[in-house]
C-alpha positions in Angstrom: 20.0 -46.1 35.1 20.1 -47.3 38.7 22.2 -45.4 41.3 24.5 -48.4 41.8 25.1 -48.8 38.0 25.7 -45.1 37.7 28.3 -45.0 40.4 30.1 -48.0 38.7 30.7 -46.0 35.5 34.2 -44.6 35.5 34.8 -41.0 34.7 37.2 -40.1 31.9 40.7 -41.1 32.7 39.7 -42.9 35.9 40.6 -46.3 34.5 44.2 -45.6 35.3 43.5 -45.5 39.1 40.3 -47.6 39.5 39.3 -51.1 38.7 36.7 -51.9 36.1 34.2 -54.7 36.5 33.9 -57.2 33.6 30.1 -57.7 34.0 29.7 -53.9 33.6 32.1 -53.6 30.6 30.2 -53.4 27.3 31.6 -55.5 24.4 30.4 -56.3 20.9 28.9 -59.6 22.2 26.3 -57.3 24.0 24.9 -55.8 20.8 21.1 -56.2 20.4 19.4 -58.1 17.6 18.4 -54.8 16.0 22.0 -53.5 16.1 23.3 -56.6 14.5 20.7 -56.2 11.7 21.8 -52.6 11.2 25.4 -53.9 10.9 24.4 -56.5 8.3 22.4 -53.9 6.4 25.5 -51.6 6.2 27.7 -54.5 5.0 25.1 -55.4 2.3 25.0 -51.8 1.2 28.8 -51.8 0.7 28.8 -55.1 -1.1 25.9 -54.3 -3.4 26.1 -50.5 -4.0 29.7 -49.4 -3.4 32.1 -52.3 -4.2 30.8 -52.8 -7.8 31.4 -49.2 -8.8 34.6 -48.6 -6.8 36.7 -48.1 -9.9 34.3 -45.4 -11.1 34.3 -43.8 -7.6 38.2 -43.6 -7.7 38.0 -41.8 -11.0 35.7 -39.1 -9.4 32.9 -39.8 -11.9 30.7 -36.7 -11.7 27.6 -37.2 -9.5 28.5 -40.8 -8.5 29.5 -40.1 -4.9 26.5 -37.9 -4.4 24.2 -40.6 -5.7 25.7 -43.2 -3.3 25.3 -40.9 -0.4 21.7 -40.3 -1.5 21.1 -44.1 -1.6 22.6 -44.4 1.8 20.3 -41.7 3.0 17.2 -43.5 1.6 18.2 -46.6 3.6 18.5 -44.4 6.8 22.2 -44.9 7.0 22.9 -41.2 7.3 20.3 -40.4 9.9 21.2 -42.8 12.7 22.5 -40.2 15.2 19.9 -37.4 14.4 16.9 -37.0 16.6 13.5 -38.0 15.2 12.3 -34.4 15.5 14.8 -33.4 12.8 14.1 -36.3 10.4 16.6 -38.7 12.0 16.2 -42.2 13.5 17.1 -41.1 17.0 19.3 -44.2 17.7 21.8 -44.4 20.6 25.5 -43.7 20.4 26.5 -47.4 20.1 24.2 -47.8 17.1 25.8 -44.9 15.3 29.3 -46.3 16.2 28.2 -49.6 14.6 27.3 -47.8 11.3 30.7 -46.2 11.2 32.4 -49.5 11.8 30.3 -51.5 9.3 30.8 -48.9 6.6 34.5 -48.5 7.4 35.6 -50.8 4.6 34.2 -48.6 1.8 37.4 -46.7 1.1 36.6 -43.2 -0.3 32.9 -43.7 0.2 33.5 -44.3 4.0 35.4 -41.0 4.1 32.6 -39.1 2.3 29.9 -40.6 4.5 31.8 -40.1 7.8 32.6 -36.4 6.9 28.9 -35.8 5.9 27.4 -37.4 9.0 30.1 -36.2 11.4 31.9 -32.9 10.9 29.5 -31.9 8.0 26.3 -32.1 10.0 27.0 -32.3 13.8 28.1 -28.7 14.3 24.7 -27.5 13.1 22.9 -30.2 15.1 24.7 -29.5 18.3 25.3 -25.7 18.1 22.6 -24.4 15.7 19.6 -22.4 16.7 16.2 -24.2 16.3 15.7 -22.4 13.0 19.1 -23.5 11.7 18.4 -27.1 12.7 14.9 -27.1 11.1 16.4 -25.7 7.9 19.4 -27.9 7.5 19.3 -31.1 9.5 16.3 -32.9 7.8 17.9 -32.4 4.4 21.3 -33.5 5.7 19.8 -36.5 7.4 18.0 -37.7 4.2 21.1 -37.1 2.0 19.3 -34.5 -0.1 22.0 -32.0 1.0 25.6 -33.0 1.6 27.7 -31.5 4.4 31.4 -30.4 4.7 33.6 -28.7 7.2 36.2 -25.9 6.7 38.7 -25.6 9.5 42.2 -26.3 8.0 44.1 -23.6 6.1 47.4 -23.6 4.2 49.3 -22.4 7.3 47.1 -23.8 10.2 46.3 -27.4 10.6 46.8 -28.8 14.2 47.0 -25.1 15.2 43.4 -24.4 14.3 43.3 -21.1 16.2 46.1 -19.8 14.0 43.6 -19.4 11.2 43.9 -16.3 8.9 40.3 -16.4 7.4 38.6 -13.3 8.7 35.1 -11.8 8.8 33.6 -8.4 9.3 30.0 -7.1 9.5 28.7 -5.4 6.4 27.8 -1.7 6.7 24.0 -2.6 6.6 24.5 -5.2 9.4 22.9 -8.0 7.3 25.9 -10.0 6.4 29.4 -11.1 7.5 31.9 -10.7 4.8 34.3 -13.6 4.8 37.8 -13.4 3.3 40.4 -16.2 3.2 40.8 -19.8 2.1 40.4 -23.3 3.5 42.2 -26.4 2.3 41.8 -30.2 2.4 38.0 -30.0 2.5 36.4 -33.4 2.3 33.2 -33.4 0.2 34.2 -29.8 -0.7 33.6 -30.3 -4.4 29.9 -31.2 -4.1 28.7 -30.2 -0.6 25.6 -27.9 -0.2 26.3 -26.8 3.3 29.7 -26.0 4.9 30.7 -25.2 8.5 33.5 -22.6 8.1 35.6 -21.0 10.8 36.8 -17.4 10.6 37.9 -14.7 13.0 35.5 -11.8 13.3 37.4 -8.5 13.4 40.6 -10.5 13.4 40.3 -12.1 16.8 36.9 -13.6 17.6 37.2 -17.2 16.3 33.6 -18.0 15.1 31.8 -20.7 13.1 29.5 -19.8 10.1 27.1 -21.9 8.0 28.1 -21.2 4.4 25.8 -22.4 1.6 26.7 -23.4 -1.9 26.0 -20.4 -4.2 26.7 -17.7 -1.7 28.1 -14.6 -3.4 31.9 -14.5 -3.2 32.3 -18.2 -2.4 34.3 -20.4 -4.9 36.2 -23.6 -4.8 39.4 -24.9 -6.4 39.9 -28.0 -8.5 40.0 -31.5 -7.0 43.3 -32.4 -5.3 45.3 -35.3 -6.6 45.9 -37.5 -3.6 48.0 -40.5 -2.7 44.9 -42.3 -1.4 41.2 -41.9 -0.9 41.2 -40.8 -4.5 37.5 -41.1 -4.9 36.9 -38.6 -2.0 36.3 -35.0 -3.2 39.0 -32.8 -1.7 39.2 -29.1 -2.7 40.2 -25.7 -1.5 37.6 -23.1 -0.6 38.0 -19.4 -1.4 36.2 -16.5 0.2 36.3 -13.1 -1.3 33.9 -10.8 0.5 31.7 -13.9 0.7 28.3 -12.7 2.0 27.1 -14.9 4.9 23.7 -13.7 6.4 24.0 -12.9 10.1 21.5 -15.6 10.9 24.0 -18.1 9.6 26.5 -17.4 12.5 26.8 -20.8 14.2 27.0 -20.8 18.0 28.3 -17.8 19.9 30.6 -15.2 18.4 34.2 -15.8 19.6 33.3 -19.4 20.8 34.2 -21.3 17.5 36.9 -23.2 19.3 34.2 -24.9 21.4 32.5 -26.2 18.3 35.8 -27.2 16.6 37.3 -29.2 19.5 34.1 -30.8 20.8 33.1 -32.2 17.4 36.6 -33.7 17.1 36.1 -35.9 20.3 33.2 -37.7 18.7 35.0 -37.8 15.3 38.0 -39.5 16.8 36.0 -42.4 18.3 34.0 -42.8 15.0 37.3 -42.8 13.0 38.5 -45.6 15.2 35.3 -47.5 14.5 35.8 -47.0 10.7 39.4 -48.2 11.0 38.3 -51.4 12.8 35.7 -52.1 10.1 38.3 -51.5 7.4 40.7 -53.7 9.1 38.3 -56.6 9.3 37.6 -56.4 5.6 41.3 -56.2 4.7 42.1 -59.2 6.9 39.2 -61.3 5.4 40.6 -60.5 1.9 44.1 -61.5 3.1 42.9 -64.8 4.6 41.1 -65.7 1.4 44.0 -64.8 -0.8 46.4 -66.9 1.4 44.2 -69.9 0.9 44.1 -69.7 -2.8 47.7 -68.6 -3.6 50.0 -71.6 -4.0 53.8 -71.6 -3.7 56.0 -74.7 -3.3 52.9 -76.8 -4.3 50.8 -75.7 -1.3 48.7 -72.7 -0.2 50.7 -70.0 1.4 48.2 -70.1 4.3 50.0 -73.3 5.4 53.2 -71.5 6.2 54.1 -70.3 9.7 55.3 -66.9 8.5 51.9 -66.2 6.9 50.0 -67.6 9.9 51.9 -65.2 12.2 50.9 -62.2 10.1 47.2 -63.2 9.8 47.0 -63.9 13.6 48.7 -60.6 14.6 46.3 -58.7 12.4 43.3 -60.5 14.1 44.8 -59.8 17.6 45.1 -56.1 16.9 41.6 -55.9 15.5 39.9 -57.8 18.4 41.8 -55.8 21.0 41.0 -52.5 19.3 37.3 -53.4 19.1 37.3 -54.2 22.8 38.5 -50.6 23.6 36.2 -49.0 21.1 32.9 -50.5 22.4 33.9 -50.2 26.1 34.3 -46.4 25.5 31.3 -46.1 23.3 29.1 -47.5 26.1 30.6 -45.1 28.6 29.7 -42.2 26.3 26.2 -43.6 25.8 25.6 -44.1 29.5 26.9 -40.6 30.3 24.7 -39.1 27.6 21.6 -40.8 29.0 22.6 -39.7 32.5 22.9 -36.0 31.4 19.5 -36.2 29.5 17.9 -37.6 32.6 19.3 -34.7 34.6 17.6 -32.2 32.2 20.2 -31.4 29.7 19.1 -31.0 26.0 20.3 -33.8 23.7 23.0 -31.7 22.1 24.6 -30.7 25.4 24.2 -34.3 26.7 26.2 -35.9 23.9 28.9 -33.2 23.7 29.2 -33.4 27.5 29.5 -37.2 27.4 32.1 -37.1 24.6 34.1 -34.4 26.4 34.1 -36.5 29.6 35.8 -39.3 27.6 38.0 -37.1 25.4 41.1 -38.8 26.7 39.8 -42.2 25.7 38.7 -40.9 22.3 42.2 -39.6 21.6 43.7 -43.0 22.5 41.2 -44.9 20.3 42.0 -42.7 17.4 45.7 -43.4 17.7 45.2 -47.2 18.2 42.6 -47.7 15.5 44.5 -45.8 12.8 47.7 -47.5 13.6 46.1 -51.0 13.8 44.6 -50.4 10.3 47.9 -49.3 8.9 49.5 -52.5 10.3 46.7 -54.7 8.9 46.9 -53.3 5.4 50.7 -53.2 5.3 50.8 -56.9 6.3 47.9 -57.6 3.9 50.0 -56.3 1.0 52.9 -58.5 2.2 50.6 -61.6 2.3 49.5 -60.7 -1.3 53.2 -60.4 -2.4 53.6 -58.8 -5.8 49.9 -58.9 -6.4 49.4 -56.6 -3.4 51.1 -53.9 -5.4 48.6 -54.2 -8.2 45.5 -52.1 -8.4 43.5 -55.2 -9.4 43.5 -56.2 -5.8 41.5 -54.3 -3.2 44.4 -54.5 -0.6 46.4 -52.0 -2.7 43.6 -49.4 -2.4 43.2 -50.2 1.3 47.0 -49.6 1.8 46.9 -46.2 0.1 43.7 -45.1 1.7 44.7 -46.1 5.2 47.6 -43.6 5.5 45.4 -40.5 5.9 43.8 -41.8 9.1 47.0 -41.0 11.1 46.8 -37.4 9.9 43.2 -36.2 10.1 41.0 -35.7 13.2 44.2 -34.4 14.8 47.5 -36.1 13.9 48.5 -39.1 16.0 51.3 -37.0 17.5 48.7 -34.4 18.6 46.4 -37.1 20.0 49.3 -38.7 22.0 50.2 -35.3 23.5 46.5 -34.6 24.2 46.2 -38.0 26.0 48.6 -37.0 28.7 47.9 -33.3 28.7 44.2 -33.8 29.3 44.9 -36.4 32.0 47.3 -34.1 33.9 44.9 -31.1 33.6 42.1 -33.2 35.2 44.5 -34.2 38.0 45.4 -30.5 38.6 41.7 -29.5 38.7 41.0 -32.2 41.3 38.8 -34.2 38.9 41.2 -37.2 38.9 43.3 -38.2 41.9 46.6 -39.4 40.4 48.8 -38.1 43.3 47.7 -40.7 45.9 48.3 -43.8 43.8 51.5 -42.3 42.3 52.8 -41.8 45.9 51.8 -45.3 46.8 53.8 -46.7 43.8 56.9 -44.7 45.0 56.5 -46.2 48.5 56.2 -49.7 46.9 59.4 -49.2 45.0 61.5 -48.9 48.2 59.7 -51.8 50.0 60.4 -55.5 49.6 58.2 -56.8 46.8 55.5 -59.4 47.7 55.6 -62.2 45.2 53.0 -64.3 46.9 49.5 -64.4 45.5 46.6 -65.8 47.6 44.2 -65.0 44.7 42.5 -68.1 43.4 40.9 -66.1 40.6 41.4 -67.8 37.2 42.6 -64.5 35.8 44.6 -63.4 38.8 47.9 -63.4 36.9 46.5 -61.3 34.0 44.8 -58.8 36.4 48.1 -58.4 38.2 49.9 -57.6 34.9 47.4 -54.8 34.2 47.6 -53.4 37.7 51.4 -53.4 37.3 51.2 -51.7 33.9 49.2 -48.9 35.5 51.9 -48.6 38.2 54.5 -48.2 35.5 52.5 -45.3 34.0 52.0 -43.7 37.4 55.6 -44.1 38.3 56.9 -42.7 35.0 54.4 -39.9 34.8 54.8 -38.9 38.4 58.6 -38.8 38.2 58.4 -36.7 35.0 56.0 -34.2 36.6 58.1 -33.9 39.8 61.4 -33.5 37.9 60.4 -31.4 34.9 57.4 -29.4 36.4 56.4 -26.6 34.1 58.9 -27.7 31.4 57.2 -31.0 30.8 55.0 -29.7 28.0 58.1 -28.9 26.0 59.3 -32.5 26.4 57.1 -34.0 23.7 59.1 -37.2 23.4 58.5 -38.0 27.0 54.8 -37.2 26.8 54.5 -39.5 23.8 56.3 -42.3 25.6 53.9 -42.1 28.5 50.9 -41.8 26.2 52.0 -45.0 24.4 52.1 -46.8 27.8 48.6 -45.6 28.5 47.3 -46.6 25.1 48.7 -50.1 25.4 47.4 -50.5 29.0 43.9 -49.3 28.2 43.6 -51.7 25.4 45.1 -54.6 27.4 42.6 -54.0 30.1 39.7 -53.6 27.7 40.5 -56.9 26.0 41.0 -58.7 29.4 37.7 -57.4 30.8 35.9 -58.6 27.6 37.4 -62.1 27.7 36.8 -62.5 31.4 33.1 -61.7 30.8 33.0 -64.1 27.9 34.5 -66.9 30.0 32.1 -66.2 32.8 29.2 -66.5 30.4 30.2 -69.5 28.3 33.4 -71.1 29.7 37.0 -71.2 28.8 36.7 -73.9 26.2 34.3 -71.9 24.1 36.6 -68.8 24.3 40.0 -70.6 24.0 41.0 -68.5 20.9 39.9 -65.3 22.5 42.1 -66.2 25.5 44.9 -66.8 23.0 44.3 -63.3 21.5 44.4 -61.5 24.9 47.3 -63.4 26.4 49.4 -62.9 23.3 48.6 -59.2 23.2 49.4 -58.7 26.9 52.7 -60.7 26.6 53.8 -58.4 23.7 52.5 -55.2 25.3 54.6 -55.8 28.4 57.8 -55.4 26.3 56.4 -52.3 24.5 55.5 -50.6 27.8 58.9 -51.5 29.2 60.7 -49.8 26.3 58.5 -46.7 26.4 59.0 -46.3 30.1 62.8 -46.7 29.9 63.0 -44.3 27.0 61.1 -41.7 29.1 63.0 -42.3 32.3 66.4 -42.3 30.7 65.8 -38.8 29.3 65.3 -37.0 32.7 66.5 -39.2 35.6 70.0 -40.4 36.5 72.1 -42.1 39.1 70.5 -44.1 41.9 67.1 -42.6 41.2 67.2 -43.9 37.6 68.5 -47.3 38.7 65.7 -47.7 41.2 63.1 -46.8 38.7 64.6 -49.2 36.1 64.2 -51.9 38.8 60.6 -50.8 39.2 59.9 -50.9 35.5 61.4 -54.4 35.2 59.1 -55.5 38.1 56.0 -53.8 36.7 56.4 -55.2 33.2 57.4 -58.7 34.1 55.2 -61.4 32.6 55.6 -65.2 32.6 56.9 -67.1 29.6 54.2 -67.7 27.0 54.2 -69.7 23.8 52.8 -67.0 21.5 53.8 -68.9 18.4 51.4 -71.7 19.1 48.7 -69.3 20.2 49.0 -67.4 16.9 48.9 -70.6 14.9 45.6 -71.6 16.6 44.1 -68.1 15.9 45.2 -68.2 12.2 44.0 -71.8 11.7 40.5 -70.9 12.8 40.3 -68.0 10.3 41.7 -70.2 7.6 39.0 -72.8 8.4 36.3 -70.1 8.4 37.7 -68.3 5.3 37.4 -64.9 7.1 38.1 -62.8 10.2 35.8 -64.7 12.5 36.3 -63.3 16.0 
């Protein structure tokens, strides 16, 4: 990477205070031919191997999920992110993100695969000794062995460090004896290898590699779940479970580093899977709307249905823009760290940690976009959407879990702001200077003149103003509440919502500017409709979040002045979003699928 390119890459959280350049913003249109072929291969695998047996998967037919994972392994779909030295394909981060997206529409299979390739394998790949990697990773990469991850307990979910499972060294010094239980373990019923967290001597939170068949290790029956019914989910029980000392993973007492770093990558990959699932659900809804007739015509002709289909497409396209923008940052950072001499595991973990804020935002946006898409998809299907005969009913049930695992969306919202403020306090991110500038601007006469002849001057100004709204609201909250701010979760979540909206508005705008620069406005008219509609609606949502936050800690003249500021910073021109949505929907109806 050249020095100029390197300096242009923003650090995590810097997008709030610095401008991004469209030409240097990665988007799905930049995928290579090979990456597109991999995406097609994943789609074909779902259509040929998974969809035809989906009813059997949902009934937890013994051995079926394992055989599907094995087949995926034979096609190289499990090994994308693993280095060639351990039997993997050694592909870059963007390619592994593509696999997660393209396989995201596979319901329970997607969950099993993501758990296996992510939390089931990566802790060993990134934190294992060379001997541990040589023993486990080639078999996990091929699908011969399946992986799982045991962190959650009956009384500790988001509070992972509150775990009660404990371990102590055996008298002969050869084993750690684990005692306790883990719950909600994906792939738990059939996995061969588990990363399990326990406290040595009651306080040193540590990871262990537990293998199926270890003495003292048993599992409970399959859980009966609302959704992802075909995904194996069990409790794990440890009663003086003998884990050889060579199976300690990473450093003793440093298990939290493994647990939290793996989650950063998992959150982005979950967003990718949600985007993939959303595209599949929307295509099904478009096709249904074209064939279902009411009042002697297809329901796709009705404005109410077009509005739904278009809004689904808008959220998908915008989410995809944020996803690939971030994935490229992580990919670039990883390469930069490798070039500076870091080993591959430290490089990717360091890159994911750099963009942990963005990963948390993507997780929230992606899971909520999918929930919106499948909910509206059921509505488009009407009564049939409530029938198990239609795939949308499975998609609706299966979607709900995404807002809970990989850290609940509430936790991820809190983390978004918490991590941003911590970086500011450590001097890694200068929020103070721009926040003070916004405060000065509030008491000055606003300049409504624009000399900018840029075709996108108006939209760029909207994004700049949205960022000012965030800085003003967050800055006022920090000043007013100081050390009490972390107890005001509602305010933190309001500001996080402003940040999530703004990040995605900017990502979508950068993508469409780049497209227009490459092929003109006419060729991208519908993408412009998508971006302008999203920004127009986001302005109101940001306005509401800001006012809710400000109203809860400010008062009098200060509050009135900041309300004027919010009104100014979220002001957008009138826009006919109805006609924009109709154009977006008509194109999908013509193409018979999500086509953007």
